[in-house]
PyMOL CGO cylinders between C-alpha atoms (Angstrom):
from pymol import cmd
from pymol.cgo import CYLINDER

trace = [
    CYLINDER, -96.99, 15.46, -22.47, -95.97, 11.80, -22.60, 0.3, 1, 1, 1, 1, 1, 1,
    CYLINDER, -95.97, 11.80, -22.60, -95.42, 11.34, -26.33, 0.3, 1, 1, 1, 1, 1, 1,
    CYLINDER, -95.42, 11.34, -26.33, -92.30, 9.78, -27.87, 0.3, 1, 1, 1, 1, 1, 1,
    CYLINDER, -92.30, 9.78, -27.87, -90.32, 13.00, -27.50, 0.3, 1, 1, 1, 1, 1, 1,
    CYLINDER, -90.32, 13.00, -27.50, -90.31, 12.44, -23.72, 0.3, 1, 1, 1, 1, 1, 1,
    CYLINDER, -90.31, 12.44, -23.72, -88.80, 9.81, -21.43, 0.3, 1, 1, 1, 1, 1, 1,
    CYLINDER, -88.80, 9.81, -21.43, -92.33, 8.44, -20.93, 0.3, 1, 1, 1, 1, 1, 1,
    CYLINDER, -92.33, 8.44, -20.93, -93.04, 7.84, -24.62, 0.3, 1, 1, 1, 1, 1, 1,
    CYLINDER, -93.04, 7.84, -24.62, -93.99, 4.40, -25.92, 0.3, 1, 1, 1, 1, 1, 1,
    CYLINDER, -93.99, 4.40, -25.92, -91.09, 3.02, -27.98, 0.3, 1, 1, 1, 1, 1, 1,
    CYLINDER, -91.09, 3.02, -27.98, -93.36, 0.55, -29.80, 0.3, 1, 1, 1, 1, 1, 1,
    CYLINDER, -93.36, 0.55, -29.80, -94.65, 1.92, -33.11, 0.3, 1, 1, 1, 1, 1, 1,
    CYLINDER, -94.65, 1.92, -33.11, -97.44, 0.43, -35.17, 0.3, 1, 1, 1, 1, 1, 1,
    CYLINDER, -97.44, 0.43, -35.17, -96.01, -1.33, -38.22, 0.3, 1, 1, 1, 1, 1, 1,
    CYLINDER, -96.01, -1.33, -38.22, -92.46, -1.33, -36.84, 0.3, 1, 1, 1, 1, 1, 1,
    CYLINDER, -92.46, -1.33, -36.84, -90.57, -4.41, -35.68, 0.3, 1, 1, 1, 1, 1, 1,
    CYLINDER, -90.57, -4.41, -35.68, -89.73, -5.10, -32.05, 0.3, 1, 1, 1, 1, 1, 1,
    CYLINDER, -89.73, -5.10, -32.05, -87.35, -7.57, -30.48, 0.3, 1, 1, 1, 1, 1, 1,
    CYLINDER, -87.35, -7.57, -30.48, -89.61, -10.41, -29.31, 0.3, 1, 1, 1, 1, 1, 1,
    CYLINDER, -89.61, -10.41, -29.31, -86.86, -12.04, -27.22, 0.3, 1, 1, 1, 1, 1, 1,
    CYLINDER, -86.86, -12.04, -27.22, -87.06, -9.18, -24.73, 0.3, 1, 1, 1, 1, 1, 1,
    CYLINDER, -87.06, -9.18, -24.73, -90.38, -10.67, -23.59, 0.3, 1, 1, 1, 1, 1, 1,
    CYLINDER, -90.38, -10.67, -23.59, -90.09, -14.37, -24.26, 0.3, 1, 1, 1, 1, 1, 1,
    CYLINDER, -90.09, -14.37, -24.26, -86.40, -15.10, -23.85, 0.3, 1, 1, 1, 1, 1, 1,
    CYLINDER, -86.40, -15.10, -23.85, -86.87, -16.99, -27.10, 0.3, 1, 1, 1, 1, 1, 1,
    CYLINDER, -86.87, -16.99, -27.10, -85.43, -16.55, -30.56, 0.3, 1, 1, 1, 1, 1, 1,
    CYLINDER, -85.43, -16.55, -30.56, -83.06, -13.54, -30.50, 0.3, 1, 1, 1, 1, 1, 1,
    CYLINDER, -83.06, -13.54, -30.50, -83.61, -13.12, -34.24, 0.3, 1, 1, 1, 1, 1, 1,
    CYLINDER, -83.61, -13.12, -34.24, -87.38, -12.75, -34.03, 0.3, 1, 1, 1, 1, 1, 1,
    CYLINDER, -87.38, -12.75, -34.03, -88.58, -9.26, -34.95, 0.3, 1, 1, 1, 1, 1, 1,
    CYLINDER, -88.58, -9.26, -34.95, -92.37, -9.30, -35.42, 0.3, 1, 1, 1, 1, 1, 1,
    CYLINDER, -92.37, -9.30, -35.42, -94.26, -6.13, -36.29, 0.3, 1, 1, 1, 1, 1, 1,
    CYLINDER, -94.26, -6.13, -36.29, -96.38, -4.14, -33.86, 0.3, 1, 1, 1, 1, 1, 1,
    CYLINDER, -96.38, -4.14, -33.86, -99.89, -4.83, -35.16, 0.3, 1, 1, 1, 1, 1, 1,
    CYLINDER, -99.89, -4.83, -35.16, -102.03, -1.95, -33.85, 0.3, 1, 1, 1, 1, 1, 1,
    CYLINDER, -102.03, -1.95, -33.85, -102.45, 0.52, -30.99, 0.3, 1, 1, 1, 1, 1, 1,
    CYLINDER, -102.45, 0.52, -30.99, -103.68, -2.14, -28.60, 0.3, 1, 1, 1, 1, 1, 1,
    CYLINDER, -103.68, -2.14, -28.60, -100.64, -4.30, -29.34, 0.3, 1, 1, 1, 1, 1, 1,
    CYLINDER, -100.64, -4.30, -29.34, -98.28, -1.33, -28.83, 0.3, 1, 1, 1, 1, 1, 1,
    CYLINDER, -98.28, -1.33, -28.83, -99.87, -0.56, -25.46, 0.3, 1, 1, 1, 1, 1, 1,
    CYLINDER, -99.87, -0.56, -25.46, -99.69, -4.22, -24.40, 0.3, 1, 1, 1, 1, 1, 1,
    CYLINDER, -99.69, -4.22, -24.40, -96.00, -4.36, -25.31, 0.3, 1, 1, 1, 1, 1, 1,
    CYLINDER, -96.00, -4.36, -25.31, -95.33, -1.17, -23.33, 0.3, 1, 1, 1, 1, 1, 1,
    CYLINDER, -95.33, -1.17, -23.33, -97.18, -2.58, -20.33, 0.3, 1, 1, 1, 1, 1, 1,
    CYLINDER, -97.18, -2.58, -20.33, -95.18, -5.82, -20.54, 0.3, 1, 1, 1, 1, 1, 1,
    CYLINDER, -95.18, -5.82, -20.54, -91.93, -3.85, -20.85, 0.3, 1, 1, 1, 1, 1, 1,
    CYLINDER, -91.93, -3.85, -20.85, -92.63, -1.84, -17.70, 0.3, 1, 1, 1, 1, 1, 1,
    CYLINDER, -92.63, -1.84, -17.70, -93.54, -5.02, -15.80, 0.3, 1, 1, 1, 1, 1, 1,
    CYLINDER, -93.54, -5.02, -15.80, -90.03, -6.40, -16.27, 0.3, 1, 1, 1, 1, 1, 1,
    CYLINDER, -90.03, -6.40, -16.27, -87.79, -6.28, -13.17, 0.3, 1, 1, 1, 1, 1, 1,
    CYLINDER, -87.79, -6.28, -13.17, -85.05, -4.32, -14.92, 0.3, 1, 1, 1, 1, 1, 1,
    CYLINDER, -85.05, -4.32, -14.92, -87.49, -1.42, -15.35, 0.3, 1, 1, 1, 1, 1, 1,
    CYLINDER, -87.49, -1.42, -15.35, -88.26, -1.04, -11.63, 0.3, 1, 1, 1, 1, 1, 1,
    CYLINDER, -88.26, -1.04, -11.63, -86.35, 2.26, -11.34, 0.3, 1, 1, 1, 1, 1, 1,
    CYLINDER, -86.35, 2.26, -11.34, -88.25, 3.71, -14.28, 0.3, 1, 1, 1, 1, 1, 1,
    CYLINDER, -88.25, 3.71, -14.28, -91.57, 2.56, -12.79, 0.3, 1, 1, 1, 1, 1, 1,
    CYLINDER, -91.57, 2.56, -12.79, -90.58, 4.30, -9.54, 0.3, 1, 1, 1, 1, 1, 1,
    CYLINDER, -90.58, 4.30, -9.54, -89.91, 7.47, -11.56, 0.3, 1, 1, 1, 1, 1, 1,
    CYLINDER, -89.91, 7.47, -11.56, -93.36, 7.18, -13.17, 0.3, 1, 1, 1, 1, 1, 1,
    CYLINDER, -93.36, 7.18, -13.17, -94.93, 6.93, -9.73, 0.3, 1, 1, 1, 1, 1, 1,
    CYLINDER, -94.93, 6.93, -9.73, -92.94, 9.90, -8.44, 0.3, 1, 1, 1, 1, 1, 1,
    CYLINDER, -92.94, 9.90, -8.44, -93.18, 12.23, -11.43, 0.3, 1, 1, 1, 1, 1, 1,
    CYLINDER, -93.18, 12.23, -11.43, -96.64, 11.51, -12.87, 0.3, 1, 1, 1, 1, 1, 1,
    CYLINDER, -96.64, 11.51, -12.87, -98.81, 10.90, -9.78, 0.3, 1, 1, 1, 1, 1, 1,
    CYLINDER, -98.81, 10.90, -9.78, -101.85, 13.17, -9.79, 0.3, 1, 1, 1, 1, 1, 1,
    CYLINDER, -101.85, 13.17, -9.79, -101.03, 14.74, -13.16, 0.3, 1, 1, 1, 1, 1, 1,
    CYLINDER, -101.03, 14.74, -13.16, -103.11, 14.95, -16.30, 0.3, 1, 1, 1, 1, 1, 1,
    CYLINDER, -103.11, 14.95, -16.30, -101.31, 13.29, -19.19, 0.3, 1, 1, 1, 1, 1, 1,
    CYLINDER, -101.31, 13.29, -19.19, -101.41, 14.33, -22.80, 0.3, 1, 1, 1, 1, 1, 1,
    CYLINDER, -101.41, 14.33, -22.80, -100.49, 12.29, -25.88, 0.3, 1, 1, 1, 1, 1, 1,
    CYLINDER, -100.49, 12.29, -25.88, -101.31, 12.44, -29.59, 0.3, 1, 1, 1, 1, 1, 1,
    CYLINDER, -101.31, 12.44, -29.59, -103.36, 9.22, -29.55, 0.3, 1, 1, 1, 1, 1, 1,
    CYLINDER, -103.36, 9.22, -29.55, -107.06, 9.57, -30.40, 0.3, 1, 1, 1, 1, 1, 1,
    CYLINDER, -107.06, 9.57, -30.40, -109.14, 9.47, -27.23, 0.3, 1, 1, 1, 1, 1, 1,
    CYLINDER, -109.14, 9.47, -27.23, -111.13, 6.48, -28.48, 0.3, 1, 1, 1, 1, 1, 1,
    CYLINDER, -111.13, 6.48, -28.48, -107.98, 4.38, -29.05, 0.3, 1, 1, 1, 1, 1, 1,
    CYLINDER, -107.98, 4.38, -29.05, -105.70, 2.54, -26.61, 0.3, 1, 1, 1, 1, 1, 1,
    CYLINDER, -105.70, 2.54, -26.61, -102.83, 4.71, -25.39, 0.3, 1, 1, 1, 1, 1, 1,
    CYLINDER, -102.83, 4.71, -25.39, -99.78, 4.07, -23.26, 0.3, 1, 1, 1, 1, 1, 1,
    CYLINDER, -99.78, 4.07, -23.26, -100.80, 7.12, -21.19, 0.3, 1, 1, 1, 1, 1, 1,
    CYLINDER, -100.80, 7.12, -21.19, -103.50, 4.91, -19.69, 0.3, 1, 1, 1, 1, 1, 1,
    CYLINDER, -103.50, 4.91, -19.69, -100.78, 2.49, -18.52, 0.3, 1, 1, 1, 1, 1, 1,
    CYLINDER, -100.78, 2.49, -18.52, -98.80, 5.37, -17.04, 0.3, 1, 1, 1, 1, 1, 1,
    CYLINDER, -98.80, 5.37, -17.04, -101.88, 6.69, -15.23, 0.3, 1, 1, 1, 1, 1, 1,
    CYLINDER, -101.88, 6.69, -15.23, -102.58, 3.27, -13.71, 0.3, 1, 1, 1, 1, 1, 1,
    CYLINDER, -102.58, 3.27, -13.71, -98.98, 2.95, -12.51, 0.3, 1, 1, 1, 1, 1, 1,
    CYLINDER, -98.98, 2.95, -12.51, -98.80, 6.50, -11.14, 0.3, 1, 1, 1, 1, 1, 1,
    CYLINDER, -98.80, 6.50, -11.14, -102.20, 6.37, -9.41, 0.3, 1, 1, 1, 1, 1, 1,
    CYLINDER, -102.20, 6.37, -9.41, -102.88, 2.75, -8.37, 0.3, 1, 1, 1, 1, 1, 1,
    CYLINDER, -102.88, 2.75, -8.37, -105.01, 3.78, -5.40, 0.3, 1, 1, 1, 1, 1, 1,
    CYLINDER, -105.01, 3.78, -5.40, -107.43, 5.95, -7.38, 0.3, 1, 1, 1, 1, 1, 1,
    CYLINDER, -107.43, 5.95, -7.38, -110.65, 4.68, -8.89, 0.3, 1, 1, 1, 1, 1, 1,
    CYLINDER, -110.65, 4.68, -8.89, -110.15, 4.27, -12.61, 0.3, 1, 1, 1, 1, 1, 1,
    CYLINDER, -110.15, 4.27, -12.61, -112.38, 6.33, -14.84, 0.3, 1, 1, 1, 1, 1, 1,
    CYLINDER, -112.38, 6.33, -14.84, -112.78, 5.48, -18.52, 0.3, 1, 1, 1, 1, 1, 1,
    CYLINDER, -112.78, 5.48, -18.52, -109.63, 6.49, -20.46, 0.3, 1, 1, 1, 1, 1, 1,
    CYLINDER, -109.63, 6.49, -20.46, -111.44, 9.24, -22.38, 0.3, 1, 1, 1, 1, 1, 1,
    CYLINDER, -111.44, 9.24, -22.38, -112.16, 10.95, -19.03, 0.3, 1, 1, 1, 1, 1, 1,
    CYLINDER, -112.16, 10.95, -19.03, -108.60, 10.70, -17.77, 0.3, 1, 1, 1, 1, 1, 1,
    CYLINDER, -108.60, 10.70, -17.77, -106.45, 11.74, -20.70, 0.3, 1, 1, 1, 1, 1, 1,
    CYLINDER, -106.45, 11.74, -20.70, -106.25, 15.21, -22.12, 0.3, 1, 1, 1, 1, 1, 1,
    CYLINDER, -106.25, 15.21, -22.12, -106.68, 15.35, -25.88, 0.3, 1, 1, 1, 1, 1, 1,
]
cmd.load_cgo(trace, "trace")
């Protein structure tokens, strides 16, 4: 399980604000809303790409490699579990997300 109750959960929630400066280095008072599932997944992907998250990315690679991941997201919607799977298994051929995530 990689939902928000775990260390691997996506902290970005649809309809909730996020601190835009963490990505742009811009206005520290800018708190736009997460628009939809795709936006939440993109923000999570951008967060993990930041250098200060390298240790966490290493943990993802170590702890999640070769595992099936389960989240509450509908299988036909974007999910951060897809990002985790790509990080944990970069050398594997990518199947469509509905084939790789448990529902």
